[in-house]
N, C-alpha and C positions, 0 to 999 in steps of 0.2 A: 531822877531816881525813881520817883513815884510813877512817872509815865512808863519808865522802863519796866518797873515791876508789873504794871497793869498789862503791858504788851506781852511780857513773858508768861503771865498767867493765862492770857488768851490762847497762846500757842500750846500751852500744856493741856488746856481743856480740849482743844481741837484734836490733839494727838490721842487723848484718852477716848474721845468719841469714835475716832477712826478705828482704834483697836477693838472697841466694843462692837461696832458694826461688823467688822471683819470676822470677829469670833462668832457672832450670831449667825452670819451667813454660812460659815463653815458648819456650825451645828445644824442649821436648817437643811443644808445640802446633804450632810451625812444622814440626817434624820430621814430625809426624803428617800435617799438610797436604801436605807435600812428598811423603811416601810414598804418600798417597792419590792424588796427582796423577800418580804414575808408573804407576799401574794404569789401563790404558785401559778406558773404559766399553765394555760389550758392545753391539755394534750388532745390529739386527734387520732382516731383509728378508723379502720375500714369496717363497715357494717357486715360485709361478707367474711372478712378475715380479722376478727377482733384481736388476734395476737399481734398484728402489725400496728405499732404505735409511732406517731410522729409528733414533733414539737410544734408544727405549724400546719395550716390547711394545705390541701393539695389532693392529688389523686393516688389511689392505691397502686403500687407498682406490680401487684399480683393480678388484679382483675380490672383495674382502671376506674373503679368507682370513686366518687368524691368522698374524702375523709370527713368524718363528723366529729364534733366536740364530744369529749367524754368527761364524766364527772371527776372532779379532783379527788383523788384518794391518796392515802399515805403512800409515798413512793417506795417501790420495792428496790431490790438490788439491781445493779447494772451488769450487763454482760455484753461482750463483743461477739457478734456473729459475722459470717462472711456470706454475701449474697451475690448471685450471678447477675451481671449487668444485662445479659441477653435473655435469661429466664429468671425473672424475679422470684418465682416460687421455689427455685432451687437454692437452698441455703445449707451452710455447714458450720460446725463449731470450730473448724480449723481452717487456716489460710490454704489456698491452693487454686486449682483450675476447675472450671465447671465442666459439664458434659460436652461442651462445644470447644473446650480447650482455651477458654478465655480466663484471665485472672479474675478471681472473685474479690469484691471490695468489702472492706470492714464496715460494720454498722453497729452502733451501740443501741441496745434495746433494754427495756425494763421488764423484769420477770418477777413473778410472785414467789413467795417462799413456800407455799403450800405444796406438798408432794402428793403424787398419785401412787396407788398400790399396784398399778399395771406398768411395767417397764416400757418406756417409749411413748407413753400416753400421759396427758395431764388433764386435770380438771379445768373446765372453762366456764366462763360466764358471758352470756349474750343478752341483749335487750329483747323486750317483747316485740318490737318492730323487726328485729333481726329474725326472731323465731317465725314470724309471719312471712317474712321475705323468702326464707329458705324452705318453708313448709314443714316445720317440725311437728310431728305427731307422737303422742305417747299412749301407752296402754298399761293398766295395772297388772301386776303379777297376781294371778288367781288360780284356784284349783278348778279343774274341768275334766270331764270324762273324755278320754282320748281313745281313738281307734287308729290302727295302722293297717295298711294294705301291703302285704309282702308279695311282690311280683317276681316271677322267675320263669326261665325257659325250661321246658321239659319234653318228655316223649312218652308215648304209650309203651309200656314194658313188653319186651320180648327177650326174656332173660333165661337162657338155657342153663347157665351155671347155677343160678339160684334154684331153678326148677329141679335140677339134678340133686342139689344139696338137700332140698326139702324132701325129695323122694327117698334119698338115702336115710335121712333122719327118721322119716315115717317107718321105713322098713326096720331100722335098728331099734326103734322104740318098740315095735311089735315083737321083735326077737327077744328083747330084754324082758318084756312083760310075760311072754310065754315061759322064759327060763325061770322067772320068779314064781309063776303059778305052778310050775312043775317042781318047785323047790330045789332047783339045780343051784349049786353053790360052787365055790372053788375058783380055779384059775379061769375057766370059761366065762363065768359071770363077771369076774373082775375085768377081763378083757373087753367084754361088751359095755361095761360101765365106762371104761376109758375111751372106747370108741364114741359113745354118746357125748362125752365131754368134749372130745375133739371136734365133732360135728357142730356142737353148740357154739364152740369158739369160732369155727369157720363161718357159721351163720351170723354171729354177732359182728364179725369183721365185714360181712356183706350188708350190714345194716338191719338185720332181723334179730332182735333179742329173743331169749328163750321163751318168754311168755307169749310173744306173737307167734313164734314158730310152733309152739304146742297148740295154740288155738287154730292156726291154719291147717295143721295136720289133722286135728280132731274134726274140723269142719270140712276138710278136704277142699280148701279154697285157694289152691295155688296153681290149678290147671290153667287159669287165665294168664299166667306168665308166658305161656307159649301160644295160646289160641284165643281168638275172639269169637264169641258166640254170635252168630249172625242174627239170631232171634232176640238178642238183648243181653241181659246179665250185667256183669261189672268187669272193669279192666283196672289194672294198676297203672298209675302215672308216676314217673320218676321226675322230680323237680330238683334242679340244681340251685340251692339257695346260698347266697354269699355269707361269708363268715360273720359279718357284722349284723346279720339279720336272723340267723337260724336260732339264736337264743330266745326269740319271741314265739317260735313255733312249737306247739305241743300236740301230742296225740289227742285225737278226738275233735280237733278244730275243723271247721268247714273249709273245704278246698273246692275250687271250681277250675275247669279247664276250658279253653276255647282254641279253635284252629281255623286257619284261613280256608282249609278244605271244606269246612262246614260253616259258612258265614252266618253270624247272628245266633248261633247255638251255643249254650253254656251247659257243660256237663258237670253236675255237682256230686260231691262225695265227701269223704272224711279222711283226715290225715291218720295213717295207721302206724307210721314209724318215722323217727328222725335218726338219720345215720350217726355213727360215732366216730367216723374217720374223715378227715378233711382231704380233699384233693389238692395237693400242693401246687399244682400247675394253675388251676382255675380259682383256688381259694374258695371253693364251694363245698357244701355238704349235701348229700342226697336225702331228699325228703320223699317218702312214699305216700301216695294217696290212692284210695280205692273209690272210683267214680262210676256212676251209672252209665251204661252204654246202650241206650235204646236204639233198636234197629241195627246194631253193630256198626254204627257210623265211624267209631274210632277203630283204626287198624293198627296192628303191631308196628312199632318203631315210627309211628306218625309223630311229627313234631307238634307240640302244643304250647300255649302260653297259660301259665297257672297263676292263681291268686288265692292267698290265704288271708281272710279277714280276721285281724287280731284285736280283741278287746283289751285295752291296756288298763282300764279302770280310771279312777279319779286321781289325777296327778297335779302337782304344782307346775304351771306351764306358762310360757311366753311365746309370742308369735315368732315364726321362723325369720320374718323380716327384721326382727330386733337384733338378731345375732350376726356378728361379723366373724366369719370363720376363716382364719389364716392358714389352716392346715395343721398348725401346732398348738393353737389355742382358740377359744371362743370368747369374744368380748361383746359386752353390751354397754350402753350408756344409760345411767340411772339419773333421773331428774331429782335432785336433792333440795331444790328450792326454786324461787322465781328466777328463771334464766340460768340456773346453775346445773351443770351436768358433770357426772363423775364416771370415768371408765371402770368397769368391773370385769374381771375374768370369771367365767362361769364353767360349771361342769354340767353337761347336758346328757340326758338319757335318750329314751326312744323318741322318735318323731311320729306324730300322727295328727291328722286334720290341719296340717300347716302350723303345728305348734310343736315346740320342744319341751319334753319333760325336764324340769330343773332339779338337779341333785344338790347343787350348792352355788353360792355366788350372789344370789338375790333372795329377798324375803317376800312373803305374801303381803300385798298392799303397796309395795314400792312401784314406781312408774319407770318404765323403760321406753327408750326412743324407738319407734317403729318406722319412722319416715324421716329422711334427710340425715340419717345417722352417718352416711358416708361423708357429708360435708362437716358434720361435727367431729368425726374422726380425723379429717384432714387438719382441722384447726387444733385439735388436741395434739396431733403429731408435730405440727409447726411450733406450738407452744413448748412442747417437750424439747425440741431441738434448740430452742433459745435459752434453755436453762444452763 
């Protein structure tokens, strides 16, 4: 009995040890698994296409570059996109076929929650190494003195209609003055006044306002509309300025003309009037300039190239190379931190000295991308498509 009791006790002890060891193993095993799960797997992305992220090393399907490890960050939301197997850069947020007619394959990507203010573009972050690799350059938004050169085709005036209208105006003015001096009143004076108003309206429609018409008649300076003085004098130049530029041109600005008929010669003068009516076919407005004509080198109806040098003054400006113009909007990328770039839609004014005047969208002192912005734009679009 005693032996039996000792043997039974022995088996009980062995059984308890087995159970304890098994339980410890299970705890250790699950603890190991739990600990391993707490360590986030290292993600890899492409230096040239940071929006492409993979779970393991390999090559970028877009450009073929080796993927590099990226810092572990709090994981964003997941989204399924569809990528072309033939053209990896061609992606869509819906299943379907690519441009070559092949079925696109599903791919899960991680996206950030931060949104951009420009539809179709997203904020991106790249490393200093990536910035050097693609040649990113920036420039601060500052105020600077801008000038613009407005160029337009033109011709030397030979305008019989305007000459006749000014001659009629001069004659009617004389008649009206004589009638007033003779103290003639009544219906005849009223008719003469109405005639003057009608001629003034006609001249204004031809681009000659009343003030200019009065000055020309007083100084008798409209004969050069028909004839060129061989010994010199001045001629009128008619320049056809496009509608998006004529707002910059004012009376009194310097204008110069040149022609292939007289190589190397510039004929300088002054803008004397800016037309009031737009040519609906060419979308241009007539600008008149009076230029010196030494030796009578400029002949009636001769074609010329004109240039008006416009001083725009001090304006908040950015380089033209910083602006991506889609035709419907102008976008720049602003550097908001180390390797951080944000798309902004801007409103631009006049262009001068290879700079755009800034009306809204960026502030003085901010930095805009002036080089490699097309590569940054492509990454921003790619990131937006994966949202």
